[in-house]
Each structure stands twice: as structure tokens, then as C-alpha cells.
N, C-alpha and C positions, 0 to 999 in steps of 0.2 A: 477434410471439407475444406471445400474450393473457397479461393482466394477472396469471392466476391460474397461469400456467404457470411467468410469469418468479418471482412469488412461491416458489414448491412448489421450484426450483430453485435458489434462492437462499438457503433454510431447507435446501433437503439441501447444497448445498455449505458452508454455514455448521456443521453438525453433524458435518459430514466432516472439515470443519479442525480445530473443536473437539473430537472426539472424538480427532484424530493430537495434536494439543495436549498433551491429558491423557497419552494415552497415552506421551507423549514425557517430562512432567513425571514420571509417576508411576514409569516403568522407571528414570530419574536418578535419583529417591529412592529406588527401591527398593537399587540399584545402590551410591550411598554408605551406605545405613544397612545393608543385610547383602549384604556384598563376594562370600559363600558361595552365596548366591540365584541361581537359574537360573531366568529368564523364560520360562516356555516360551506358544506361541505355533501352535495349531490353525485353517488357515484352514476358515473356513464353508465346509459345501458349498452350491451356488447353491440355493435354494428355489425352489419355483415357485412367482413372484408374479405376482398378474395386473398388476401396474403395470410390468413386463417384458418384450420382445420380444423374437426373434432375429430373424433377417434371413439369407436366404440371399445370396452376393457372388458374383461374376463372378472369376475368379482374372485375375491381369494374366497370365499364358500363356496363358489361355482368351482373353482380351480380343486378345492379340498375334494370336492362332490363326485366329481369328474374322474381326477385320482382314485377316489375309493371304489368308486364303480370299475373300473380297468383291474385295478387289483383284485377285485371280489369277483370278477368273471374267468381271470387266471389260474386263481384259488379252487375253485367250481372245479378247474377242469385238473387240478392236481399242479399245477407248474409253479416256479418261482422265478417272479421277475420282480422289475422295480418298474415305476409308472413316473414319469415325467411331467411334469405342463407348466408349461413357457407363458409367458402373456406376448403381442403384438410384436416387441422389440425383439423377443428371443432370452429375454431373461425369467431364471424360472422361479415359477412362484410356487410349484410343490413338488416334492421327490418323495415318493413314499418308495421304501427297498422292504420287500416281500421276506417274510422268515424263508430263510436262505439262498436267495439271489445272489449270485456270484458276482465275485467285484467287477468283473468289468461293464455288471449292468448298468451299474449305475450312469455313467459318462454315457454310456450309448444309448440310455432311454434318453438323457435330456440333448443329444446331439440328434437324435429322430425328429423329437420336438419340435427342436428348431430350424432343422429339415424342410416339414410339414408344414409351419408356420412361414417359414420363408417363402415359399413357391407355393403354397397354397393349395398343395394336393398331394395326398397318401404317397409317405416315401415306396413304396411297391412299384408304383408307377413311375416312378421319377428314378429310380434304378435301372428301368427300364431305357430312361433317357441316355445311358451314359455311354451306351453304342453309338450314339451319334456326336456325342459331347463328352469323352472322356476329362477332359479337364474338370469338369466339376465338381469332381472328388476330393479336387486340390483349395478351396473355397475353404475356409476356416471353421471350424465347430460344425460341420456338416458331418451324415453319414446317410449314405445312400443305399441302404437296406429296408425292407420290410418291416414295420413297426411303427410308423407314426402315422396322424391321422390331424388334420386342418380343423380346427374350431374356426366355423364362420357365425357370422351375422350380416342379413342381409348380401349373402355372396362375397362376401370379405372378409379375409382371414383375420381373426382374432387372439388366436392361442394354436398350441399345439399340443397335439399329445403323445408320449412315446412311449414304447414298451418296451425292453429287453431283457433276455433272458429265459426266454421259450427256446424250445429247442428247434422252433424253424422263425420266422419270420412272420409267413402266416398265421400262425399263432398271435404273435407279440402284436401284429395288425386288426387282428379278430378286437384283440382287449384293449384298444385302444379306440378300438370304433365303438365299444362298449363303454369307453368313456365318453365319445363325444355325445352316444344315444342319450347319455343320461341326462345330458343338457337341456334334452325338448320336454323332458317329463316335470 
């Protein structure tokens, strides 16, 4: 975290804490000096402020449905895979390990999902970029193998679906795409 961000965050926290303490002391003083006084509070409407942003997130229900759709697509083709769905920040929402999926598939699925949402692109496309930028593979938590697909809302990444365990990355990515496609239904 940058120093400026830390300072601004600390300052905002201190101001909020101070305002809360002042409000509590004021309310307490008002109540003791004027027992009939009534405290009125009207929450302020959220102002449009360039310092804040709103983002779209995939619900846990949608993440579960997408993971199930990807796993079902793999099972229809007799593949034993693990499916992971991560949110925009790369935090795992759902992981389904199919019957018979290999032990390596769990972490691989999560890392493919993380990679897809981080770059808002299928991991098969990103794997091709390693020729121009081999250092990409050194970024913690990433895996540049086919099998990850981003979930988008208005063109922006909101989640990633990763599949691992099929004999080829193309199959993994096909199943991840089935998960993404299920969200449009």
C-alpha cells in the first residue's frame, strides 16, 4: 500500500472515530441536561463523490450455479475435474472437486480462475502472451495454462472460473466457458 494511501486511510479512520466519540459525548450531555430533548438523526443520502466507486459482484448463488454448470459439462464428457470460482479480487467463492479429480486440480483451478479475472481474458490467450513477457508467470497466484475464463458485467471482470484436471487445457477452458455461459440463462 502506498504511503499516501495509508496516511489518507488513517486520517479518515481517525476523523470517523473522533466524530463518533464527539457524537456520543454530545448525545450523552444532551440527555443529562435536557431529559425532554429528542435527538434527531436523518442519514445523509450518498453523495456522488469521485473518491468512491461502486462495483458489481457475483452472488454466491450465481457462483454456485456456474461452478455446477462447469462440473456438469465435464462430467457429461467423462472428465474428472475441479472447478473454482473467484470474485473480482481473486477470493475463492466456490470450489467443487469432482469425483476422482486429481489432487493437483484444486489449486490449479483456483489459480486459473484468479489469472482469468486478473487480466479479464481467457487463460489460453494469456498463456500465449508468455512468449513476449515470460516474467508474467512469476506473479504470485497465477497460472498461465488454458482452463480459466473471466465473468464480465458490462465488459468489466467481476469473477473468474477455473477448471483443472481434464487431459488438455482446451477441455478445461471449454468447461469453464460452460460455467460462464450458464450465467446468461
